[in-house]
Structures are given as structure tokens and as C-alpha cells.
N, C-alpha and C positions, 0 to 999 in steps of 0.2 A: 352118729347119723351122718352119712355121706352128703356130699354136695350134689344136688340134681344136675343131671346132664341137659343142657340147653342147646338143641340143634338151631343153627342160624342159617337160613336159606341163603345160598350164594347168589350174588350178581355176577355178571360177566361182561367183558368187552375185549377189543383187540387194541394192543399197544403198538404203535408204529416204531419200528427199529431202524437204525441207520442202515441205508441200503435198500429201504423200501419194503423190508418184511414186515409182516404182522405177527404179533405174539398173543394168541388168545390167553387171558387169564380168568380166573375165578376168584372172587374176594368178598370179605365182609368188612366194613369199616371197624378200625380200632375202637371207635366209641361204642359200638354194639358189644364187642367183647368185653371191654372194661366195665361196661354197665351190668352185664350179667355176673362178672366176677364180684363186683362191688355189692350186688344184690344177693350173693351167696351161692351162686351156681357156677358150673364148669361149662364154657362155651366149646362147641365143636362146630366146624364148617360142614354144610351139607351141599356138596357140589351138584350142579345140574347133571342129572343122570338119566338118559332117555330109556334105559332098560327098566321097566317096572318093577320087576322082582328085586333087582339090585337096590332100587330106590326104596322099596319097602324094608329091606334090611337095615338100610341107614336110618329110616324113620323110627324103627323099632328099637334103637338104641337110646331114644331121647325120652326124657321125662316131661320135657316142655319144649315147644318151639316158637321161635322168633321169626316172624315175617318182617324183614326190614324195608327201609325205603329203596328207591331205585327209579327205573324208567317207567313209562306208561305201560298200561295193560293193553294188549292187542284188543280193539273194539270187537272183533269177530266173536270174542267170548261172551259178549252181552248183546250180540245180534245187530250191530250197527256197522256201517261203512265207515272208513277212515275219514275224519274231518281235516280240512287244511290245517287246523291248529294242533293236530295231533303230534307228539313228540316221538322219540326213538321207542321202538317195540321189539320184543323177541319172543315170538309164539313158543318157541321150544322151551324157553325158560318158564314161560307162563303155564304151560302143560305141566311141567315139573313141580311148580308151586301149587297148581290145582291138585295134582295127584297127593302132594303132602297135605293139603287141606282135607282132602277126602279121607286120608289115613288117619289123621288126628282127630277128625270127627268120629270116625268109627271106634277108635280106641280111647276116646275121652282124654286125650292128651291135651293139656292146658296150652293156649295160645295167646300171645301178645302181637298184635300187628301194629305197624308204625308206617304212616304215609303211604307208600305204594303198597305195603302189607295190608293196611286197611282197605284200599281200594281193590286189591286182588281177591282178599277174603269175601269182600261184599259181592263182587262179581261171581265168585265160585258158590255163593249161596243164593244166586238168582237175582241179584241186584244190578243196578246199572250206574253209569258214570256220566257226567258232563265231560266232553272231551277237552273242553277249555272252559274256564269260569265265565268267559264272555258269552257263552252260549246259554246261561242261566235266564237271561232276558231281563234281569234287574242289575242294578250297580252293585259291584263287589269292592270290599276293602282290598288293599294290597295283600296278596297271599303268597307272594314269591320275593321275600325280602332281599335288599341288597347288602344289609349288614351280616356280619359272622353269624353262625349258627347258635351261638350262645347269647344272642341278642333277644330280649323279650319284646316281641312286636305288638301283638294284639291280645285283647281279652277274650277268654272263653268262658261261657256260662255253662255250669254243670247242673244236670237235672237231678232235683231232690229226690232222695230214695233210690237212686241207681247205685250199682256196685261201684262205678268209677267215683261217685261221690263218697262212698264208704272208704275208698282207697286214698283219694287225693283231698277229701273234704268238700263240703257243698259250696264253699265260697268261690266266687270267680277267680280265675287263674290266668296270669299272662304267660303266653307261650311264644315260641318262634313260629315261622310259617314259611314253608318252602315247597310249594306245590301249585300247579296251574289247572289241575282238575279237581273235581270233588264228586261226592255221591249224589246221584240223581234220585234213585229209588233204592231203599234199603232192601237187603236180601232177606229171605224168609228166615225168621227166628232171630233176626237182628233189630235192635231198638236204638233209635237216635237218643243219646244221653248227653250230648254236648254241642254247642254251636256258637259261633261269633254273632256279633249284633247285625250283621248283614244277612243272616239266615244260612250261612254255609255250615254243613254238618262237620263236626270236629271230633266226634267220637261216637262209636257204636259198641254194643255188647250183646252178647247172647242171653237169652233168657235163663239158661241153665248156668251161667256164670263160667263156662269153659273158655269163652272167647272175649278178649278185651282188645278193642282197636282204637288207635288214636291218629288223627291227621297230622299233628305236629311231630317234631323230633325230640323226644325227652332224653334221648342218649346224649344230646349235646347241651343239656341243661341241668345236669346234675349238681353243679355248683351255682349256677346263675338262679336256679329255682329248685331248692332241695326237695320240695315235694315231689318232684319227677322220679326221685329215687324210688319212691313207694311203688311206682308201676313195676319196675324190675324186681323189687322185693316180693311184691305180690305174685308175680309170675313164678319166682322161685318157691314161694310157700306153697302155691297151688300144685306145682310140680312135685314138691316133697310130699304133699298130703296124697297125691294120686299114686306115688311111688310106694307108699306104705300100705296101701289097701290091696 
């Protein structure tokens, strides 16, 4: 039985070189790649590709897809003007990720979304975001920690009976937290299945079990909180099952 191929959607930015030149790069954090490998899968990078047909050829090679963390989602995709608190955005990258979401939903390819990945998938399914946690209108905990990513910062409560609860267990879990935006309205077909004590959504999942989304960064917690390994193992198992049908 082969290792399922897990496509990791790339992020991109420009590196400033000596002499003033900019070097555009596309990348995925080593932590995502290692997490997929430790979970039993084979990671491949899916670079931002504006040509729809070529992009679909890449998506078709994947047994599962990881939507990782990164920059803010352009609010045009959920019908809002940019807020002064909005961070860096890249609409071309958003469109590529949204095309990936459309493809995986149509072909029933399993998904794990992390941080920006949760937010982008939520938007792609008709949901919306608070462009900054301060816009919620109620006090929030610290959600953009100063400590290293492997530091367990706040407690997350998991909804009993959810698939996330089946994967992680239904006991509350401590996670890291590295975000300034959050879900405002959940997308169609997505259910809120975890949150912090201040009411910030921390996980969503689809009713059919295809899509699992978390707001924290489990790829940085494989040793600090071993339960997080199960999220990647679950993605690999779902991808293996789909590949055998």
C-alpha cells in the first residue's frame, strides 16, 4: 500500500537581494512537509498557477490537499471593503487556492485546513471573516502569541460528537495561536466544532467528513502536544481510503 500524495498549497513572497532586486519565491513551511511525512503521506508543493487547466492537472495528482497558514484572505472574496486592520493580501494566490477548493470538493478529495487555510476554505464556501479580532465588538484573548510556535497558549473546547472530537478526543486541548482574524459566519455545509472561552471559532468541519479545518498550527505542536499528530494521520487515512475506492 503506497503512501498517499498530499498536495500542499504554496504561499509566495518576494525576497530582497543585494543590489535592490526582488526574487519571487513560492514555498511551504518545512513543518507542514514533516508533519505529512510523519503522518504517513508524501508531500508535494502546489505552486500558484494562474492557468486553470494546468492547475487542475496538478490537483488531480493529489490524494489529499493541505491548505496551510499564511497571509490574510482578500476581503473582496467575501464582499467586504478592506479594513484598516487588514494585513497583506494576494488575490492571485487566493484565486488559485479557491480553484483548488472547488476541485477537491468536486472530486471528494480530503482536506485539512490550517489557520489561513481554515479562513480561505470558509470564505470559499460562502462564509465571512472578521478582518481583525477587535472588530468582533467583544473582548478577545491574546490570539497572536509572542512565544515560539510550539508554546501551548490557550485552551480550546471541542464539540462532543464531532469528527474533530473523534480524532483528538473530546477533552479540551491547549493549542498555540497565531492569527489576528477569525470566522464571522461559517460557510455553507461547515459546522463550528471548537472554540476558545472568548467565543472565537477554532475549528470547522464539513458535514460529510471531507473537510477538517483548525485555526491553530498543529504542525508546530507534534511534540509539545502529541494529540496534534492525529490531525495529519487522519488526513492521510482519509486520503488513503479515497484512493482505494
